PABA-109040 format. One record per residue (C-alpha): x, y, z; residue in one letter; residue number from 0. Coordinates in Angstrom, 1 decimal. Example, Ala and Ser with C-alpha at 12.3 -4.5 7.8 and 13.67 -1.06 7.14 Angstrom:
! residues 2
+--------+--------+--------+------+-----+
:      x :      y :      z : code : pos :
+--------+--------+--------+------+-----+
:   12.3 :   -4.5 :    7.8 :    A :   0 :
:   13.7 :   -1.1 :    7.1 :    S :   1 :
+--------+--------+--------+------+-----+
//
This chain:
! residues 90
+--------+--------+--------+------+-----+
:      x :      y :      z : code : pos :
+--------+--------+--------+------+-----+
:  108.1 :  240.7 :   -3.5 :    P :   0 :
:  108.6 :  244.2 :   -4.9 :    I :   1 :
:  107.6 :  243.1 :   -8.3 :    E :   2 :
:  104.4 :  241.4 :   -7.0 :    V :   3 :
:  103.4 :  244.5 :   -5.1 :    K :   4 :
:  104.1 :  246.6 :   -8.1 :    K :   5 :
:  101.8 :  244.4 :  -10.2 :    Q :   6 :
:   99.1 :  244.7 :   -7.5 :    E :   7 :
:   99.3 :  248.5 :   -7.7 :    M :   8 :
:   99.0 :  248.3 :  -11.5 :    L :   9 :
:   96.0 :  245.9 :  -11.3 :    S :  10 :
:   94.3 :  248.3 :   -8.8 :    K :  11 :
:   94.5 :  251.2 :  -11.3 :    G :  12 :
:   97.8 :  252.9 :  -10.4 :    A :  13 :
:   99.6 :  254.4 :  -13.4 :    S :  14 :
:  102.8 :  253.0 :  -14.7 :    Q :  15 :
:  104.6 :  256.2 :  -13.6 :    E :  16 :
:  103.2 :  255.9 :  -10.0 :    E :  17 :
:  104.3 :  252.2 :   -9.9 :    A :  18 :
:  107.8 :  253.0 :  -11.2 :    D :  19 :
:  108.2 :  255.8 :   -8.7 :    E :  20 :
:  107.1 :  253.6 :   -5.9 :    W :  21 :
:  109.5 :  250.8 :   -7.0 :    E :  22 :
:  112.4 :  253.3 :   -7.1 :    C :  23 :
:  111.6 :  254.6 :   -3.6 :    L :  24 :
:  111.3 :  251.1 :   -2.2 :    V :  25 :
:  114.6 :  250.0 :   -3.7 :    R :  26 :
:  116.3 :  253.2 :   -2.5 :    E :  27 :
:  115.1 :  252.7 :    1.1 :    I :  28 :
:  116.1 :  249.0 :    1.0 :    T :  29 :
:  119.5 :  249.9 :   -0.2 :    Q :  30 :
:  120.0 :  252.5 :    2.6 :    V :  31 :
:  118.9 :  250.0 :    5.2 :    I :  32 :
:  121.3 :  247.4 :    3.9 :    S :  33 :
:  124.3 :  249.6 :    3.3 :    S :  34 :
:  124.0 :  251.3 :    6.7 :    K :  35 :
:  123.2 :  248.0 :    8.4 :    Q :  36 :
:  120.2 :  249.5 :   10.1 :    L :  37 :
:  118.2 :  247.3 :   12.5 :    V :  38 :
:  115.1 :  248.0 :   14.7 :    P :  39 :
:  115.9 :  249.4 :   18.1 :    T :  40 :
:  112.5 :  250.6 :   19.5 :    V :  41 :
:  109.3 :  248.7 :   19.8 :    R :  42 :
:  106.0 :  250.6 :   20.3 :    T :  43 :
:  103.0 :  249.1 :   22.1 :    Q :  44 :
:   99.7 :  250.9 :   22.4 :    Y :  45 :
:   95.9 :  250.4 :   22.6 :    M :  46 :
:   94.2 :  251.9 :   19.5 :    R :  47 :
:   90.5 :  253.0 :   19.4 :    T :  48 :
:   89.1 :  254.1 :   16.0 :    A :  49 :
:   85.9 :  256.0 :   15.3 :    F :  50 :
:   84.3 :  256.5 :   11.9 :    Q :  51 :
:   80.8 :  256.9 :   10.4 :    I :  52 :
:   79.5 :  253.4 :    9.6 :    P :  53 :
:   80.0 :  252.5 :    5.9 :    F :  54 :
:   81.9 :  255.7 :    5.3 :    D :  55 :
:   85.7 :  255.8 :    5.7 :    A :  56 :
:   86.1 :  259.4 :    4.5 :    T :  57 :
:   86.8 :  260.5 :    8.1 :    V :  58 :
:   88.4 :  258.3 :   10.6 :    R :  59 :
:   89.7 :  259.3 :   14.0 :    I :  60 :
:   92.2 :  257.1 :   15.9 :    S :  61 :
:   93.1 :  257.5 :   19.5 :    L :  62 :
:   96.2 :  255.7 :   20.8 :    D :  63 :
:   96.4 :  255.2 :   24.6 :    T :  64 :
:   98.7 :  253.3 :   27.0 :    N :  65 :
:  101.6 :  254.2 :   24.7 :    L :  66 :
:  104.8 :  252.4 :   25.7 :    C :  67 :
:  108.1 :  252.6 :   23.8 :    M :  68 :
:  110.5 :  249.8 :   24.6 :    I :  69 :
:  114.2 :  249.9 :   23.8 :    S :  70 :
:  115.4 :  246.9 :   22.0 :    E :  71 :
:  119.1 :  247.7 :   22.1 :    R :  72 :
:  121.4 :  245.0 :   23.2 :    G :  73 :
:  119.6 :  242.2 :   21.4 :    Y :  74 :
:  121.2 :  239.2 :   19.7 :    D :  75 :
:  120.5 :  239.1 :   16.0 :    L :  76 :
:  120.8 :  235.3 :   15.6 :    K :  77 :
:  121.5 :  235.4 :   11.9 :    D :  78 :
:  119.1 :  238.3 :   11.5 :    S :  79 :
:  116.1 :  236.1 :   12.2 :    S :  80 :
:  115.3 :  237.5 :   15.6 :    V :  81 :
:  115.6 :  241.2 :   16.3 :    W :  82 :
:  113.7 :  241.6 :   19.5 :    H :  83 :
:  114.6 :  240.8 :   23.1 :    R :  84 :
:  113.8 :  237.3 :   24.4 :    D :  85 :
:  110.9 :  237.9 :   26.8 :    P :  86 :
:  112.2 :  235.0 :   28.9 :    N :  87 :
:  115.4 :  236.7 :   29.6 :    M :  88 :
:  115.1 :  239.6 :   32.1 :    T :  89 :
+--------+--------+--------+------+-----+
//
């Protein structure tokens, strides 16, 4: 997947240097997540409202309301396929 995204960047006009730097960063982040066995522990839920001038995305304002942060600690990984709590278990 990293190689595919890198090729997409290059096809959209990114320079080889930018693509290489991006790839290096992604591989470094992936390595840290793996080596430290990091897993998600917080889920965020919100309602987003966005405003912008029609057909002009130079300025966009987003308002997030009803913000709720839910702790996901104490979950069962199930072979790393499910990281979130089972909503049927209370």
